[in-house]
N, C-alpha and C positions, 0 to 999 in steps of 0.2 A: 558613973552614969555618962552616957554619950551625949545627952541633950541638957542644956541649961536654959532657963527662962531669962529673957530680957524684954523690957517694955519697948525697945526700939523695933521690934518685929511687927507692931500693930499696923503702922501706916503701910508698909509694903504688903502685909498680909491682906489688909482691906482692899488695897489696889488690885492685888492678884485676884481676889474673889469677885470684885466688881467688874474688872475687865473680862474675866471668864464668863460672867453672866451676859455681858454685852456681846461677846463672841457667839454665845448660844442664841441670843435673841436675833442677832443679825442674820442668822440662818433663814429667818422668815422672808428675807429679801433676796433669796438666792437667785431669782430671775433677773435681778438688776446687775449689770456687769461689774460695777465698782464695788459691790458688796462682797464679792468673793475675796479679792485681796485685802479688803477691810477686815474680814473675819480672820484671815491668816495673820494680819498685823496684830489684832487683839490677842490671839493665842500666843504669838511671840512675846508680847509685852507681859502676858500672864505668866508664861514660863520663866521669863527673866525675874519677875517678882518672886515666884515660888522658890527659884534657886537662891535668890538673895536671902529670903527668910530662912531657908535651911542652913545657909552659910553662917547666919547669926546665931542659930540655935545649937550648932554642933560644938562640942567641947574638944573633939579630936582634931589636933592640928592638921593631920593628914587629910581628913575629910573636908575641913574648912578650906585648905589649899585647893583640893580637887574641885569643890563647888565654886570657889572664886574663879577658877579657870573656866569652868563650864558656863559661867555667865556670858562668856564671849561668843558662845554658839548662837543663842537667840539674838544677841546684840548685833552680830555680824550681818543678819538678814533683815533687821528692822528697817533700816533706811532704804535698801532696794525695794522692799515691799511697799513702803510709803510711796516711792516714785511710781511703781506699777499701779497702785491704787489711784493716784492722781491722773495718770495717763488714761485709765479707764473712765474715771469720773469726767474728765474734760473731753472725752470722745476722740482721742488720738490713738486708738488701739491699732491702727494700721502700722504704727511705728514699731510695735512689738513683734519682731520676727524671732525665729529660733536662734539665729546667730547673735542677734543683739541681746537677747535674754541671757545667753551663755556668757557673753562679754560682761553684762551687768553683774552676774553672780560669780565671776571669776575670783575677785579679791575676797569676798566673803567665804568662798570655798577654800581658798588658801588659808584664811584665818582659822577655819575649822580644823584643817589638817594640822596646823601649827599647835592648836589647843590640844588635840588628841595625841600629838607626838611629844608633848611636854613630859619630862625635863631633858629631852635629848638635844635641845638647842637653846639659844638665848635670843631668838629673833623676836618673840612676842613679849613675854614677861618671865622673869627668872629671879633667883635669890629671894624666896619668900621669907618674911620676918613678921613677928607679931609685935604690934605697937600697943603698949599698955598705958601710954601717957594720957590718953583721953578718957572720956566716960565710958567708952565701949572698946573692948579689945578688937583690933582691926588687923587683918593680914595685909601687909604692904609688899610690893614687888618692885624690882628694878625693871625699867622699861627698855625693850629692845627696839631695833629700827622698824620692824613691821608694825609695832604698836602705833607709831605715828602715821604709817601708811593707812592702817585701819581707821584711825581717827580722821585724818584728812579726807579720805574717801567718803566716809559718812557725812562729813560737813558739806562736801561738794554735791553729793546726791540730795541731801536735805535742802540745800539752797536751790537746786534745780526744781525740786518738787514745789517749794514755796513760790518760786518765780512763775511756774505754770499756773498755780492757783490764783496768784495775783493778776496775771494776764487774763484769766478766765472770768474775772469780775465783770468784764465788759460783755460777756456772752449772755444775751437775753434769755437763752434757753435754761441756763443754770440759775437756780435761786441764790441770790447774793448772800442771804443769811446762812445757808448751808455751806457755801464756799468759805465764808468768814469763820465758821465753826471749825472746818477742817484746817484752815490756816492756823488758828489759835491752838488746836489740838496737836499740830505737828511742831509748831515753833516753840511752845512752852517746854516740853521735855528736852528738845534739842538745845535750847539756851541753858536749861538747868544742868545738862551734861557737861557743858564747857567748864564751869568752875570745878566740877568733880575731876575732870581730866587734868586740870591744872593744879589740883590739890590745894585749893584756897577756900575749902568749905570748913565749917566749924568742926566737923568730924572727918578727918582725912579718910579717903577710900570708902566712905559711907555713900552708897548709891542713892543720891537724892532724886534721881530720875524716877525711881520706883515709887516713892511716896507721892510724887507729883501726879502719878497715874490716877490717884484718887480723884483729884479735881477734873482731870481729863475724862475719867470714866463717868463721873456724874454728868458732865456736859454732853458727852456722846450718848449716854443713856437717855437723857432728856430729849436730845435731838431725834433719836430713833423713835421714842414713844410719842412725841408730840409733833415734831417737824418732819418726820420721815425723810431723813437726810439724803437717802438714795432713791426717793420716789421719782425724781425726774433727772435723767442724764441724757446728753445729746446722742443722737444716732451717729455712729461713726461714718465718716465720709465714704470709707471703703465699702460699707454694707450697701450704700446706694449705688456707688460707681460699679461694683461688681455684679449688680443685677441688671445692668444695661447690656443688651446684646450687641449693640453697635460698638465699633472700635473707637476708643476715646484716648487721646493723648494731649497733654498740656505742655507747652514750651514757655519758659519765662522770657522776660524782656531781653535777656542775653542769648536767646536761642537754645538754652539748655533744657533738658527734660526735667519737668517739674512734677509730673504725675501721669498715671495711666491706669486704665481699668484692667480687670482680669482677662477680658477678651483680647485686648491689645497685647498683654503680657504673654498669653499663650501663642498667639500667631507670630509674634516677633521673638519668642524665646528669650525674654529679658527678665530681670528681677529688680527688686527694690534697690539693689546696690547701684543700679544704673541711673538712679535719680541724681540730678546735678551734673550729668555728663552731656556731651554734645550728641546729636542724633547719629553720629558716625558709628556708635556701638550697635545700631539697629542693622538688620539685613540691608543690603545695598539698595534694593528697590524701595524700601521704606525711607531710608536715609535720603535718597535722591528726591523722593516725593516731598519731604519736609523742606529740603533745601530749595526745591523749585518754588515754594511759596514763602521764602524768607522775606520778611518785611510786609507781607500781605496781612492786613488786619481783618478784612471781611471779604468772604468769597464763597461762591457756590459753583460746583462743577462736577461732572461725572468723570472719574478717573479709572484707568485699567491697571491692575497690578498683576504681574506674573505673565507666564506664557503657557500655551498648550492647555492641557487638562487642569493645570494649576492656576489658570488665569481667572481673576475675579474682577467684577465691575462694582464700583462703589460710588454712591452719592456723597461727595465731600462737601462739608460745611465748615468754614473757618470763621470764628468770631473772636472778638477781643474780650478778655476778662478784666473787669474794672473793680476798684474798691469803692467804698461809700463816697469818696470824694471824686469819683469818676476818673481816677488816675489808672492808667493801664498797668496790670500786673503780669499779663502774659497773653498767649493765644491758645484757644481751644480748637482742636481738630476732631471732628466727628465724622466717621465713615460708616455709612449704612450699606450693607451688602445687598445689591440688587441683581446679582449674577443670575439667579434662577429666573427672575422676571425678564431680564434682558435676553436670556437664552430662549425663553418661550416666545418673546416678541420676534426674535430673529427667526425662530422656527416657523412662526406664523407668516412672517414676510416671505420666507422661502417657499412655504406651501402655496401662498397666493401667487408667487411668481411661477411656480410649477403649474398652478392652475391656468394661468394665462398662457404659458407655453403649450400646455396640453390642448387648451381650447383653440389656440392659434394653429396648431398642427392638425386639428380635426378636418376631415375631408368634406364637411358640410358647413353652411352658414350658421353661426351661433351668435347669440346676443345675450347680454345680461342687463335686465331692465329693473329700475327701482319701482316698487309697487306704489309708494306714496304719491309720486308725481308723474309716473309713466315715462321717465327719461332714461335714455341709454347710459349705462355705466361702462359697458365694454362691448365691443363687437370685434369678431375676428376678420381677417382680411377677405375671406370669402363672402361674408355678409355685406361688407362695405362694397366689394366689387359687384355684388348682385344688384344693389340699388343704385350704383353709380356715384358714390360719394367716398372720399378718403376716410379712413378710420377716425382720425382726429376730428373731422367735421361732423361725424355722426354722434360723438360723445356729447350728451346734454340735449339732443333733439328729442322731441316727443315721438313715442312709438306709434301713436294714433295717426300721425301724418303719413305713414306708409301703408295704411289700409285704404283699399279702394272704396270701401263703405265704412266710414268711421263708427257706425253703430255696431259693427262686428267686434270691435275692440271691447266693448262693454260685455258682449256675450262671452268672449274669451275670459275676461276677468271674473265674471260670475261663475263660470265653470271652474276656474282655478281656485277661487275662494271656497267653493262648495266641496270640491274633491281634492284640492291640493295640487292638482296637475291636470293637464289636458293632452290627449294623444290623438294623432292622425286627424286633426281638424282641418277640413278643406276650406280654404278661403282665398279671396282674390286680393293680392297686394299690388302696390305700384312702386315704380322706380322714381328717381328724382326728376327724370325727364317727363313724367306723367304716364308712361307706358305701364300696362298692367300685365300680371301673370298669375296663373293659378299655382298655389303652393299647398303643401301638406305641412301643417303647423303643429308642433308639439312643445310643451312647456311644463315646468314644475317649479314649485316654490322652494326657496332655500333661504338660509340666514347667513349674511356676510357682513362683518363689521357691525354686528348688533342691529342690523336692519334687514327687513324682508325684501328679497329680490326674486325676479322671475328669470330662470334660465330657459331659453327657448332656442329651437332650431327650425329652420325652414328648408324644405327640399322640394324639388320639382316632382310633380305627380308621375311623370314619365319614368323617373328613377325610383319609384316608390319602394319596391321590394328591397332593392339594394340599400337605399338610404335608411329605411326603417331599422334594419339590422345594425347599421353603423351608429344610428342615433341611440338605440338601446344600449349598445356597448359604451357609447360616450356617456350616457346618463348614469350608468352603473359606476363608471370610473369617477365621474364628477361628484356623485353623491357620497362616495367614500371619502374623497378629498375634502368636500365641504363638511362632512361629519368630523373629520380630524380638525378642521379649522374651528368648528363649533366647540369641540372639546377643549382645544387650547384657549379659546376665548373664555369658556367657562372657568378654566383654571386661573386665568388672569384676573377675572372678576372676583373669584373666591379669595385669591391672594391679596387683592386690593382692599377687601372689606372684612375678612375674618382672621382671627388669631389661629395659627396652625395647631397649637397644643390643646386649647380648650374648645375650639370650634365656636367660640363666642365672637361677636363683632369686635373689631379692633378699635384702637383709640381714635384713629382718623375718622372712621365711619360714625363712631359715637358723637364726635364733635359736629358732624354734618347733621345727624338726626336731632341733636339737642338744639342747634340753631334753627333747624326747620320747624321743630315743635314750638319754639318761642315765637316764630312768625305767625303761627296759627292760633295763638292764645286768644287774641281779641275776637276771633270769629267762631272758634269751635270748642274752646275749653277755658276754664277759669284759673286752673292751677297746674303747675308742673313741679314734681318733686324729684330730687336727685339723691341717690344713696351712694355714698363712697365707702367701700368695704375693703378691709385689710385683714389677711390671715395673721393671727397673733403668733409671734415667735417662729415665723416660717424658716428663718435662717437656721434655727436649732434642728429642725427636721432635716434640712439639707446636710448640716454638719454631722448629725448623728447617724443618718441612714443613707445619705448620698442624694444626688440630684434626681435620680430616678424616682425615689420615694417622694421628693418634692413635686416632681411632675405629676405623679399619680394623685397627690393631694390637690394640685391645681385643676386636674381633669375632673376630679370628683366635685370640686367647687363649680366648675362649668356645668356639669350635669345637673347639680342641684339648682343652679340659677335658671337653667332652661325649663326645669320642671315646676319651679315655684313662682315663676313670674307670669303675669297676664299676657294675653296675645298682643295687646297694644304696647306693652312695656318693651324696652330695649336693654338687654344685658350685654356688657362688653368687658373685655379684659383691658384695664387701664394701663397696666405695666407691672412686671414683676409679680408680686402676690396681691396687687390691688385690683379691684373690680368696681365698675360703676353700673348702676341701674337707673334708667330714665323712666319715670312713671307719669305719663300724661294724665291729667284730670285728678290726680291724687292730692288730697290736702295733706298738711303736715301731720295731723293725727293719724290718718290712714297710712301714710308712709312710715311713720314711727312704728305703728302696729305691725305692718308687713316686715319691717326691718327686724323687729324682735322675733317674729315667726321664723325668718331666715336664720337668725342667730341661734335659736333653739334647734332648728333642723340641722344646722351644720355641726353644732356641739354633739348631737346624737349620731353624727355620721362617723362610720368606721371604715378606714381604708386598710385593706390587708396587703402587706408587703413583706416578703421574705419570712413568712411565718409569724409576723408581728401584726398586731392591730394598732394602727396609728390613728390618733385623734388630735384635733386642734380646735381652737375657738376663733371667732372673728370679732372685730370691732367695727362699728358702723357709724358714719356721720351723715346727717340728713339736713338738706336745705330745700326750701320751697320757693318757687316763683309765684307771686311777686314779693312775698314777705322778706326774703333774704337776698334778693338781687334781681336786676332787670335784664341781665344778659348772661350768656353761658359762662364766661370767665368768672364773673362774680359768684354765680351759683356753685360752680365747681370749687372755687376758693373757700366759700363758706362751708360747704360739705367737707372739704379737706380739713379745715380748722376744727370742725366738730369731731371728725375722726381722730384728729390729733389729741383732743381732750379725752375722748373715749379711751385711747391707749394710755395716755398719761395718768389717768385716774384709776387704772387697774386692768384695762382690757376686758374683753368678753362683755361688752355693753354697747348700748346705742345712745348717741348724743344728737340732739337737734341743734341747729345753729344757735337758737336762742339760749338753749341750755349751756352750750359750750362757752358763750359769752359770759353767762352768769358764773360758770365755773372758773373762768379766767379772772373775773373780778374777785371771786372768793379767794383764789390763790394769791392774788396781789394783796388783798387785804390782810391775809395771814402773814405776809412778808412785812 
């Protein structure tokens, strides 16, 4: 018979079954980053225990030797998996790159190769013998040099994982009880494996680590059922940094590269391997820029990078990063690309210059007058010569002072207001010396620099036919030019207040509207509610289907907000996948009800992309003035905290600021 019974199998068998059950149940937390490596770890522990049980049951010496060797396959990957789980749990996922992961698994992979190639070498374990001196027949091996490499490597990895968990005890985002459970669960089998490796246990070569999994399994099972050990994990810094469209780079106190976001990585063609190096590894224009501000702690400036068509204009902001004790840790460089805006402004300036040059070369007297106060903004040299004053002296003078009869000025204005223009109006004007002359007056209304102006021309009646034709030509040319200016001004206004992707208002305009609404509260309204909205698991949509799918989801969100908000409400894109709605006059109850309506509407929304129907949910935090704050910063902070609790407690829900505070108290009390 190939199998024999021994009572020593029960503890490892119970641990194998218990750990397998934990691995299956942990699948319900698959949306939490740390739960994935945790499940892999539990399956590795279960496989180790199953193989150990089989090795105890087999009577065939060949099978027992084979199973004893196979134990090293799951054992080789247990400690690296522990470290990966801890990295995810503590929110340092940016550290895990493809090359680092390959380096981490190199020694375990070599161990697997050595196990599978036994008995062709003596590097791992060799010369198996059966030891009958104890209560249980045990297979013993001589140990090769790689056995100690395997053991020492596991010890180093386990110590690093425990050090990271101990350091994370100061992280307020992580629950301390959960961290202590993980520390205990990792340290206990790690410490139990040391006597086994040194053969100082009551039963030599009996894997006491496997029976200890019973206690660890009970502890982890209780933590998952009652404590939800992976319910809250910190958002990785990289997920936030990589959603910032601006270029971001951090230098430490020694002037070395400490961090950068994806936008900076793409434009400078650098990788995470460059962290810790001097800026000299960057392209020369960027390295020169950083060296230029060496030692500068706080600064704002507009800088130009590149030449020709590759030239970009950035708003540069430098600030010092400090720790909780206000000690400087490094300097943060943020560069906001304003190239398009600056090009439009330059184009507008050139158009205005061309307008002046064109007006100046016209063969008739032309003037540009402000409607609001009737002062001259511009006159060409013919107009100044006609009245006997230099051009500079006419700027700012009242147009009414050059009418022989001041009452005619009002008649002209009335006609312009009524018809938008006036043509071939005969009137008597006067020069600076008091002499008068009859003129044929034509004018039209235009918009320049966001204010209404009158473009007018004056000609002698004796030259009527000739001048009328020239004026018509001039007006056509000028109207085209002014239309181009108006279009450019409209583009600049749109860029300054709206988000390009969603067509919602941008964050800067939202801040202005919120501050303005708060100033009106005492006179016109009693309440103002703020909704802070975040699309759940938005990164997974980008990762699974690409950024184009993510952009379609953001555009669908913008369309929904425009259709579901009141006319008096203001919907804006706050940044990344976050949105804010300002609801004047809305009480907290009304705002929560409207937030739930939005939540249901978005959950029912389907975005079609590449033949797939994409769906997502949103979490919403609600805060109301004056209940939750008396200024915009406080309201936004309270709404953001409520949003945080909505996401932390399961997502796809609405939390008011009062409820989020109660939820925090509840969480603290459970700790």
